[in-house]
Backbone as a chain_set.jsonl record, in Angstrom:
{"seq": "MKAMSNKGFGNGKATMDNGYGMFLSMLDYKLKERGEILIRVDKWFPSSQICCLCGKMHRLKLSDRTYLCECGNNIDRDNNAAINIRQEGYRIYREAA", "coords": {"N": [[148.466, 77.47, 202.537], [146.599, 76.741, 201.461], [146.493, 75.324, 199.33], [147.714, 72.93, 200.966], [145.459, 72.321, 201.903], [143.765, 70.834, 200.074], [142.096, 67.961, 198.766], [144.249, 65.989, 198.47], [145.752, 65.562, 200.325], [144.507, 64.501, 202.613], [143.669, 66.384, 204.429], [141.778, 68.059, 204.404], [139.591, 70.434, 205.017], [140.388, 70.927, 207.626], [143.171, 71.647, 207.742], [142.804, 74.365, 206.768], [141.499, 75.444, 208.878], [143.026, 75.642, 211.262], [145.117, 77.173, 210.563], [147.77, 79.363, 209.289], [149.685, 80.187, 211.432], [149.194, 78.516, 213.514], [149.912, 75.831, 212.066], [153.005, 76.567, 211.992], [153.595, 76.715, 214.558], [152.984, 74.092, 215.406], [154.821, 72.516, 213.536], [157.319, 73.684, 214.821], [157.122, 72.867, 217.453], [157.246, 70.095, 216.467], [159.939, 70.072, 215.293], [161.479, 70.8, 217.568], [161.145, 68.432, 219.453], [162.626, 66.501, 217.628], [165.061, 67.145, 218.219], [165.448, 69.62, 216.592], [165.711, 73.112, 214.96], [163.641, 75.57, 214.455], [163.857, 78.204, 211.896], [163.096, 81.336, 211.447], [162.71, 83.343, 208.603], [162.924, 86.463, 207.631], [160.055, 87.978, 206.552], [160.269, 90.215, 204.089], [162.638, 89.869, 203.418], [164.831, 90.019, 200.761], [165.0, 87.875, 198.915], [165.121, 86.94, 196.269], [166.328, 89.109, 194.892], [168.945, 89.302, 195.201], [172.243, 88.412, 194.502], [173.242, 85.27, 194.408], [176.242, 84.522, 194.517], [177.783, 86.632, 194.265], [176.319, 88.885, 195.871], [175.195, 90.857, 194.96], [172.612, 93.424, 194.514], [169.792, 93.131, 192.413], [166.823, 94.865, 190.751], [164.188, 92.725, 189.943], [161.469, 92.126, 187.889], [158.323, 90.366, 188.054], [157.799, 88.966, 186.103], [160.501, 88.017, 185.268], [162.332, 85.358, 184.948], [164.946, 84.3, 185.434], [167.739, 84.937, 186.805], [170.262, 87.056, 186.094], [173.662, 88.053, 186.404], [176.406, 90.616, 186.465], [178.61, 89.233, 187.802], [178.762, 86.986, 186.384], [176.892, 85.222, 187.463], [174.524, 83.086, 186.112], [171.38, 81.771, 186.644], [168.468, 80.071, 187.819], [165.63, 82.13, 189.049], [163.852, 81.303, 191.218], [165.752, 79.375, 192.364], [167.853, 80.848, 192.847], [166.567, 82.517, 194.838], [166.089, 80.189, 197.013], [168.77, 79.455, 197.403], [169.532, 81.756, 198.869], [167.711, 82.057, 200.75], [168.287, 79.775, 202.533], [171.283, 80.59, 202.942], [170.695, 83.391, 204.761], [169.043, 81.821, 206.422], [171.215, 80.112, 207.645], [173.167, 82.325, 208.632], [171.229, 83.634, 210.483], [171.213, 81.91, 212.286], [174.175, 81.049, 213.172], [174.605, 83.613, 214.129], [172.623, 83.836, 216.235], [173.686, 81.839, 218.16]], "CA": [[147.923, 76.841, 203.244], [145.167, 76.716, 200.618], [147.38, 74.122, 198.576], [147.637, 71.731, 201.632], [144.29, 71.965, 202.367], [143.401, 69.834, 199.216], [141.794, 66.472, 199.339], [145.234, 65.036, 198.173], [146.502, 65.239, 201.718], [143.364, 64.057, 203.585], [143.211, 67.014, 205.917], [140.723, 69.176, 203.815], [139.135, 71.961, 205.824], [140.773, 71.24, 209.249], [144.335, 72.63, 207.719], [142.58, 75.889, 206.943], [140.509, 76.073, 210.324], [144.39, 75.824, 212.17], [145.966, 78.601, 210.102], [149.405, 79.296, 209.202], [150.351, 80.436, 213.079], [149.127, 76.886, 214.539], [151.101, 75.411, 211.484], [154.325, 76.954, 212.234], [153.645, 76.509, 216.105], [153.434, 72.775, 215.501], [156.35, 72.736, 212.948], [158.46, 74.265, 215.863], [157.149, 71.738, 218.278], [157.9, 68.676, 216.158], [161.216, 69.896, 215.133], [162.065, 70.678, 218.768], [161.086, 66.919, 219.574], [163.685, 65.868, 217.284], [166.433, 67.991, 218.486], [166.247, 70.626, 215.708], [165.424, 74.226, 215.328], [163.071, 76.427, 213.272], [164.538, 79.262, 212.077], [162.591, 82.108, 210.482], [163.577, 84.491, 208.186], [162.01, 87.758, 207.339], [158.765, 87.793, 204.843], [160.47, 90.939, 203.434], [163.804, 89.717, 202.784], [164.61, 90.235, 199.052], [165.715, 86.554, 198.458], [165.226, 86.696, 194.608], [166.81, 90.124, 194.079], [170.484, 89.368, 195.632], [172.777, 87.28, 193.775], [173.904, 84.482, 195.74], [177.174, 84.31, 194.526], [178.384, 88.104, 194.86], [175.748, 89.739, 196.77], [174.732, 92.474, 194.759], [171.375, 93.484, 194.411], [169.589, 93.465, 191.132], [165.795, 94.606, 190.867], [163.507, 91.976, 189.216], [159.98, 92.373, 187.521], [157.536, 89.148, 188.337], [158.031, 88.134, 184.788], [161.545, 87.748, 184.786], [162.575, 84.066, 185.547], [166.152, 84.1, 185.422], [168.589, 86.031, 187.213], [171.536, 87.413, 185.359], [174.428, 89.141, 187.22], [177.685, 91.179, 186.166], [179.465, 88.512, 188.419], [178.577, 85.624, 185.469], [175.89, 84.136, 187.469], [173.007, 82.866, 185.327], [170.473, 81.184, 187.379], [166.679, 80.533, 187.74], [165.19, 83.149, 190.152], [163.582, 80.457, 192.077], [166.474, 78.717, 192.801], [168.616, 81.796, 193.621], [166.225, 82.967, 195.944], [166.234, 79.13, 197.794], [169.83, 79.555, 197.979], [169.966, 83.039, 199.593], [167.079, 81.924, 201.901], [168.922, 78.767, 203.032], [172.321, 81.1, 203.535], [170.43, 83.673, 205.447], [168.968, 81.24, 207.306], [172.621, 79.949, 208.304], [173.746, 83.635, 209.533], [170.544, 83.793, 211.947], [171.632, 80.873, 213.339], [175.252, 81.623, 213.873], [174.173, 85.256, 215.101], [171.978, 83.424, 217.705], [174.482, 80.682, 218.782]], "C": [[146.802, 76.277, 202.43], [145.49, 75.451, 200.02], [147.605, 73.081, 199.248], [146.605, 71.491, 201.926], [143.436, 71.268, 201.368], [143.038, 68.664, 199.686], [142.834, 65.702, 199.309], [145.666, 64.522, 199.453], [145.604, 64.662, 202.516], [143.17, 65.346, 204.808], [142.117, 67.921, 205.625], [140.903, 70.513, 204.901], [139.848, 72.263, 207.084], [142.222, 72.026, 208.903], [143.737, 74.133, 207.857], [141.828, 76.306, 208.117], [141.839, 76.166, 211.236], [144.744, 77.164, 211.469], [147.194, 78.472, 210.204], [150.304, 79.469, 210.865], [150.382, 79.258, 213.393], [149.99, 76.204, 213.454], [152.177, 75.394, 211.764], [154.569, 76.379, 213.76], [154.015, 74.856, 216.213], [154.497, 72.13, 214.718], [157.055, 72.74, 214.089], [158.668, 73.011, 217.012], [157.832, 70.387, 218.022], [159.457, 68.724, 215.531], [161.978, 70.077, 216.284], [162.185, 69.033, 219.514], [161.979, 65.981, 218.875], [164.966, 66.331, 217.418], [167.203, 69.002, 217.325], [165.323, 71.839, 215.931], [164.643, 74.642, 213.984], [163.572, 77.766, 213.103], [163.938, 80.147, 210.792], [163.304, 83.32, 209.801], [162.592, 85.413, 207.763], [161.461, 88.069, 206.197], [159.575, 88.926, 204.073], [162.055, 91.062, 202.966], [163.96, 89.491, 201.376], [165.254, 89.087, 198.428], [165.937, 86.277, 196.776], [166.024, 88.126, 193.908], [168.15, 90.246, 194.487], [170.831, 88.085, 194.954], [173.668, 86.516, 194.768], [175.237, 84.163, 195.504], [177.961, 85.405, 194.998], [177.63, 89.05, 195.993], [174.832, 90.868, 196.464], [173.6, 92.288, 194.587], [170.945, 93.902, 193.276], [167.451, 93.703, 191.395], [165.055, 93.856, 189.613], [161.751, 92.261, 189.074], [159.402, 90.872, 187.891], [157.708, 88.091, 186.982], [159.626, 87.701, 184.551], [162.136, 86.398, 185.562], [163.719, 83.705, 185.557], [166.985, 85.203, 185.752], [170.056, 86.106, 186.698], [172.274, 88.516, 186.056], [175.629, 89.471, 186.6], [178.68, 90.046, 186.592], [179.661, 86.923, 187.181], [177.49, 84.655, 186.34], [174.622, 84.183, 186.881], [172.094, 81.841, 186.217], [169.051, 81.219, 187.44], [166.334, 80.967, 189.224], [165.004, 82.225, 191.228], [164.977, 79.929, 192.905], [167.589, 79.355, 193.283], [167.879, 82.194, 194.972], [166.31, 81.64, 197.108], [167.631, 79.36, 198.668], [170.218, 80.7, 199.066], [168.895, 83.284, 201.069], [167.856, 80.939, 203.1], [170.523, 79.724, 203.709], [171.616, 82.557, 204.807], [169.761, 83.184, 206.584], [170.183, 80.704, 208.697], [172.948, 81.111, 209.121], [172.889, 83.779, 210.468], [170.913, 82.873, 212.806], [172.614, 80.857, 214.063], [175.16, 82.761, 214.569], [173.375, 84.854, 216.605], [172.812, 82.514, 218.922], [175.74, 81.522, 219.835]], "O": [[146.147, 75.327, 202.857], [144.734, 74.5, 200.219], [147.762, 72.062, 198.575], [146.452, 70.337, 202.326], [142.287, 71.055, 201.754], [143.44, 68.22, 200.762], [142.746, 64.668, 199.97], [145.909, 63.339, 199.689], [146.22, 64.143, 203.446], [142.601, 65.177, 205.886], [141.554, 68.523, 206.54], [141.827, 71.197, 205.341], [139.972, 73.381, 207.585], [142.524, 72.964, 209.64], [144.041, 74.927, 208.747], [141.556, 77.493, 208.295], [141.645, 76.962, 212.155], [144.544, 78.214, 212.08], [147.773, 77.703, 210.971], [151.339, 78.901, 211.211], [151.478, 78.737, 213.601], [151.069, 75.894, 213.959], [152.684, 74.279, 211.885], [155.556, 75.717, 214.08], [154.96, 74.384, 216.844], [155.086, 71.183, 215.238], [157.483, 71.634, 214.421], [159.687, 72.42, 217.372], [158.579, 69.732, 218.748], [160.105, 67.702, 215.305], [163.122, 69.624, 216.258], [163.221, 68.602, 220.019], [162.167, 64.844, 219.309], [165.9, 65.903, 216.74], [168.382, 69.238, 217.063], [164.404, 71.833, 216.75], [164.864, 74.25, 212.838], [163.725, 78.476, 214.098], [164.121, 79.911, 209.597], [164.181, 84.049, 210.264], [161.435, 85.045, 207.559], [162.003, 88.356, 205.13], [159.627, 88.484, 202.925], [162.578, 91.997, 202.361], [163.166, 88.734, 200.818], [166.011, 89.261, 197.473], [166.773, 85.542, 196.25], [166.273, 88.229, 192.707], [168.681, 91.312, 194.175], [170.152, 87.068, 194.813], [174.483, 86.914, 195.6], [175.642, 83.377, 196.36], [178.723, 85.285, 195.958], [178.21, 89.774, 196.802], [174.076, 91.544, 197.162], [173.221, 91.123, 194.464], [171.442, 94.939, 192.838], [166.813, 92.885, 192.058], [165.235, 94.244, 188.459], [160.991, 92.538, 190.002], [160.339, 90.086, 188.033], [157.73, 86.861, 186.927], [159.872, 87.01, 183.562], [162.369, 86.474, 186.769], [163.775, 82.486, 185.722], [166.986, 86.261, 185.124], [170.885, 85.227, 186.929], [171.796, 89.625, 186.295], [176.101, 88.484, 186.036], [179.607, 89.84, 185.808], [180.542, 86.066, 187.251], [177.257, 83.503, 185.975], [173.779, 85.065, 187.05], [172.719, 80.782, 186.255], [168.424, 82.241, 187.161], [166.635, 80.385, 190.265], [165.819, 82.218, 192.15], [165.089, 80.182, 194.104], [168.352, 78.753, 194.039], [168.476, 82.202, 196.048], [166.622, 82.043, 198.228], [167.777, 79.436, 199.888], [171.062, 80.545, 199.949], [169.006, 84.086, 201.996], [167.987, 81.264, 204.28], [170.838, 79.519, 204.882], [172.276, 82.587, 205.845], [169.76, 83.822, 207.637], [170.153, 80.795, 209.924], [173.019, 80.929, 210.336], [173.41, 84.08, 211.542], [170.924, 83.055, 214.024], [172.524, 80.722, 215.283], [175.69, 82.835, 215.678], [173.498, 85.392, 217.705], [172.636, 82.505, 220.141], [176.549, 80.856, 220.481]]}, "num_chains": 1, "name": "protein.A"}
């Protein structure tokens, strides 16, 4: 929220006044307007510590920027986390349907 409240977006202090919860409710409302849904992944989901190919978990330090797995997966930590979050979102969606 702090990054979004800078003057480059034109929202300024209004973004910080609304807070993150209000942002999520507005995002949910706008998505429903367009026939889409908002899926929330648990904030404690270990997205950067699970291999996106084989599913094996490895403990990483914050300084580790590359995810290396025994299965041969060698990927940027953030890309690995993004893939895992997308897969978790799909899993949650399938369970709800």
